[in-house]
N, C-alpha and C positions, 0 to 999 in steps of 0.2 A: 565479822558478823554482818549480815546483810543490812542494807539501809531499809528500815521498815516502812519508809515513805513509799517504797516501790511495791509493797505487798498489796495485792488487790483487796484483801480483807480490811485494810486500813482506810479505805475510801468511804465517805459517807455521802450518799448511799454507796453501797459496794458496786464495783464495776460490773457491767454485763459480761458474762463469761466469753461472749463472742467478740468483744472488743478489747479485753484486758491485755492481750499480747501487744496490740498496737499502742495502747496508752503507756504500758510499761516500757516498751522499746523507745518511744518518743521521750519519755521522762528520763530514761537512762542517758539520752543524748542532750539533756538540759532543756527540752521543750516545755514551756509553761502551759500545760493543758488545764482546761477548766470545765469541760463538759464532754461527755462521750455517750455513745449509744451503739448497740450492736445492729440496730436497724431491723426492719421487717414489720410484719403485722403486729399491732399492739405496742409499737415502740414510737418514739418521738421522730425518728428519721426513717426514710424508706431504705437506706443503705447504711452500712457501718460508717460512723462519722466520729471524728475527734475535733473539737474546737480548741484553739489555743491563742494566747496573747502574743503580741510582738509586732514590731514595725516591719517594713517591707522585706528586709533581708531574712527575717525569721521564717517566713513561709518557705523560702527556698532552702534554708538550712534544715527545716523539718522535713521537707520533701526528700532532700539528700539522705537524711537519717533513716527515713522510712524505707527508701530504696536500698540503702546499705544493709538494712535488716531483712531484706527480702519480702517486705510487706506488699500486698497486691494493691498499690495505689491506683485509684480510678480518677480522682480529681483533686486539685488544690484550688481553693476559692478564697478570695478576700471579700468579706461580706459586711454590709451595713444594714442590719435588720431595722425595720420600721416599727417602733413601739409608741403608742399614743400619738400617732401622726408625726413622729420625730425620728430621724435616723439615729441609730445608736451604733456603737462600735467605732472603728472597724475592728474586726478580728478575723482570724483565719479558720477555715475548715478544711480538713483533709478527709476524703472519703476513700473507702476500700471496696474492691470487688468482692462479690459473693460467689466465689468459684472454689474448686477443689483446693486452691492454695490456702484457703482458710484452714483446712486440715493441716497443711504444712506449718502454718503459723502456730496452731495449737501444739503441734509436735515440737516446734522450736521453743515455745515457752515451757513446755514440759521438760525439755533437755536443760534449759537454763535453770529451772527450779530444782531439778535433780542435782545439778552442779552446785547450787547454793546449799542444798542439804548435805552433800558430800563435804563441802568446805566447812560447814558448821560441825559436822561429825568429827572432822580432823581437829578443829579447834577444841572440841570437847575432849578428845583423846590427849591433846597436848596440854590442856589446862583443866583438869577435872574439878579444880576448886571453883571454876566459873560455871559449874553445872546449872545453878539456879538461874543464870542469865541466858545460857545457851539452849537449854532444853525447851523453854517456851518458844524460842525462835524456831527451833527444829519442828516443834509441833505445829506452828503456824504454817511453815513451809510444806509440811506433810499434808495439811488440810488443803492447801492450794494445789498440791500435786494430785491429790485424789480428785479434786474438782476437774482438773485438766484431763486426767485419765478418763473420767466419766464423759467429758465433752469429746475426747478423742474417740472413745468407743461409740458414742452416739453418732459420730460422723462416719462410722462404718469401718473403722480400723480395729484390729485386735492388737493387744499388747499385754505383756506380762507386768504384773503389779508387784513391786518390791514391798517387803514387809517392814514398815517402820512403826509398828504398833506399840513399841516400847515408849514412844514419845507422845502418843495420843492421850 
């Protein structure tokens, strides 16, 4: 069963669709993220940004994780924001390029989500008595998959949509 902590619908507020692949990838590698934004007009940041906690080595570990996942890293920053005339932090920010590789990231997250759905469907086949626990998990994953498919299509790519309507 997937770790529901990593499902973008479990975040409050929900993750921006344009940054969820980066947040989920970093969290899969144990990075303690606490804020993210897909960036752009109407957003808190001009570029896709993830903030995370950690001491000096954590920034480089997160950078390595992002690069290993093929994310389009633009910058890694150690920041001390000034609030009420006092420095706060420090914490880390990692930013990502807004290039066609964002399409690849969405596709990569879609592939991961499809693999999670397949794993859950296998678990259901092997253990039908766990249906009440597994079917809601599959339904959540299918919802995420549909969001990713929409994002992928908006970014200019065509793809075929698998029918998982039995779980919705």
